C-alpha positions, 0 to 999 in steps of 0.5 A, a space after each residue: 131605606 127599605 128596598 119594598 115597592 113603597 119604602 116610605 109606607 114601610 117606614 112608617 111601620 117602623 116601631 114607635 112611628 104610627 103613635 106619631 103619626 096618630 098624635 101630630 094628627 089630633 094636635 093639627 086637628 085640635 088647631 084647625 078646631 079652634 074658633 079663630 080658625 073659621 073667620 081669622 086663619 089668613 092671620 094665623 097663617 101670616 103669624 105662624 109664617 113668621 116664627 116658622 122663619 125666625 125658628 129655621 133661622 135660629 137653627 142655622 145660627 141667626 138666633 135673633 128673637 121674634 119681635 127683632 125679626 118683624 121690626 127689620 126690614 134690612 136683611 141684606 147683610 150690609 157689611 158683612 152681617 151673616 145673621 141678617 142675610 140667613 134670617 132674609 134667606 129664611 122669610 124669603 123661602 117661607 114667601 116661596 114655598 107656597 108658590 112650589 106646592 102644585 110643582 113639588 110632586 112633578 118635579 121635586 129637583 126643581 123645587 129644590 133647585 129654585 128654593 137654593 137660588 131663593 135663599 142664596 139671593 145670589 146669581 153665581 154659578 154655583 147657585 141653584 144646582 147641586 154641588 159638584 166633586 170639590 166643591 166646598 159646603 158652608 154648612 158650618 152647624 151640621 158636622 157630619 161626613 158630607 157625601 161626595 157628589 156623585 152619591 148626591 145626585 144618585 139619593 137625590 134622583 132616588 128621593 125625587 123618583 119616591 116622591 114623584 111616584 106618591 104612594 101611601 105612607 103618611 105625610 109626617 113619614 114623607 117629611 121627615 125623611 125629605 128634610 132628613 135626606 136634605 140635611 143629610 147630603 148638603 146637596 148645596 154649597 150654602 143654606 141647605 137647612 133653610 132648604 131642607 127645613 122648607 121642603 119638609 114645610 111643603 110636603 106636610 102642606 102640600 099632603 093636606 095634612 097642614 093645608 093652611 100651613 099653621 103649624 111650623 114644624 121650624 118652630 118646634 125644631 129650634 124650641 126642642 135646641 139644635 143639639 137635639 136637632 142634631 143628635 135626631 139627625 145623626 140618628 137617621 143619618 144611621 139608618 138603623 131602624 131606631 135611628 130612623 124611628 126617633 127622626 121621626 118621631 122628633 119632626 113629629 114633635 116639631 109639627 105639634 110644638 108648631 101646632 100649640 104656637 099657632 094655637 096660642 097665637 088663636 087664643 091671642 087673636 080672640 083676645 084682641 092682644 094680636 
């Protein structure tokens, strides 16, 4: 990252990032301007939450059809069903995110700990805290080199400081950096992808870009595919201006896809088909 007083804002000046920010804003404004949003925004928000959770779970290896997620009620993973546990974790995180918006800007590390606790649904010694030296990480779909615990602690503190300090960076840039850092660091022993994507959503909603949470970036990340997602993440981890800009652009496209998904929901509601 840049060493300027506002490094997140500096990332907004990278080539192509301003175009991504502008494109995202236009896509979000379009769906918020849909006539259905004036009277049925709660229904759109609920559907966006479900679709976002499905998309996030898909990127973590549980690629279930939307109707299966909608139909199922048991996500305990009894019998070793890891996919059911993953989908359940994604749904719980989506529900929890809205309760943590007011805390995020004051204590992001507390929010991240809470998110992991909710995802894991466990009270083990490693749950709800960053991993310590020698502790394993269960994140098989992300094969990047794993930073050690000391680096994780330092970078989490740095990220927290940037969020608390605020600044002039566009919401898309901040959300992309939060998402990218958490996936690069994988600070918890499990569910890092789900936590990272939920944190991205918290930034997008809490910033005011998507206050009703109707443009689920998780949908867009899943729609672009896991291979493209991981390739973009590698660009972020490289730290090059081109790589970071490409990751931000990827996250921007994901928000646009999420906006398009909710536009389709609005259209279906308008026709009385949903």
